[in-house]
N, C-alpha and C positions, 0 to 999 in steps of 0.2 A: 625602222626605231620601235624600238621597242618599249614596251611600258611597263613604266615601275612600276616593280610586285612590293608591295605594304602590308604589313604586318599589324596586328592590336601589340602592345607592348605587355607583358603579367603583368596578370593584379601584381604589384610590392604593397607592403605595411607601408604607413604617409611617414608614421616618427616610430622612430626604434629606440630604444634609451640601453642600453648599454651598460648595464652592473655588474661589475662580479659577486661572486659571492662567497665575498671575506668576510671575513670579522676587521673590527674597526674602520675609521674611514679611508674610503679608499676611492681618489678619482670616480670620476663621473664620465661621461663622453656618449653625448647625444647627438644624433644622427635625422636629416628629414631625405626622404629617396623620393627625387623627383623626375617626370622621367620622358622627356623630352622629347622631339620626333626624331635626334640623332646623340643626339647624349643624354648621357642617363649624371642628374646633379648630384650629391650627395654633398652633405654643407655638414659640415662637423664642426664643437662645439664643447670648447672641454678641455682634458685633456688626451690626449694617444702618447698610450703609455702597457708596460707587459701588460699589465693587468686585463686592459680594454683590447690592447691589440689582437691577439689570439680570436676574439668575437668579434670583432670592424674586420678580420679577414677572414670569416666565415660569411657571412653578408656578403660581401662585396667579391669572393670567388662565389657564388651561389650567382648574382648579378651576370658576372663571366660564363655561370655554368648556362643562365640565361638566354644569353646571348645579347645582351648590352656588350657590344664591346667603343665607349666612347663618354670615358665615364669625368668627369670634371668633378675635384673632389673640392668643392669653398671652402678655405680652414679660415675663413676672418677669424673666427671667434672660437679657433683651436688657442686656448692659453698655456701649452704645455707637451713637445713629445719627444719620447726618450727616443734613446738608437732601438729598441725590437718596435716603439711605432714607424723608425724611420725603415727597417729594414721588410713591414710590413710593408711600406708603401714601396717600396724596389722591386719587394715580390710580385705587388701585386700590377706591375710594373709591366716583368719582366715576361708575363703570364697572360694579362692581352696586347703581347708585342706577338708573342704565340702563334694567336689568332689575328695578325693585322689591324687589332685597334692599340688604343691606346689612351696615355691620363692626362691629366693635365690637372696641375693643383692653383689655385685662384686665391687673391686675398692672405697668402703669406704676411703672419704681424714682420714686424720689425724683427722681434728677438731673432723666432725661426726663419727667418731669414738669411742670417748672419751665421745662422744654426748651417743649417747645407750649406753654405758656400764653402762655412770650413768644412766638412765632410765629404767639398769637392760633389757635390749633387745638386747645385742650379745646375750646370747641363747634361744632367743624366735627364730630371725630371722634365716635363713641359712644361713653363712656368706661367702666370697672366705677366703677359710685358708687363703694364705699366710697372708691377709688386720684381718682376726678377728685372730690370736696368739696374748697371750696376751703381754701387752708390756714388758719392764722385768727391 
């Protein structure tokens, strides 16, 4: 029986605020990263839009590059997600799949769940069981 090998989780900044350097009012996306034993939970709050998707993509890609294979995005405080946001999530899901990892979305608000279903992404993403049940 082989011994289980463990390694320390990479040092990650606990709170990251993604705010694009654009003039005028822009949506802000806040995220908190917490590394668990097997899953890395990233909590998102605010708006995932074209202006924040690129920067979030860099953060998530860095996590995958550091060896995090099981990402859980807690999106219960996500107010909106546009096409760029969904595209980013699809890209991260694909990247994780290439390294035998996975992406799970948890706490998807009803409005965003409807968008997810309309775009036929509910079957693509691993969703939190309670939220992913079909609406009656």
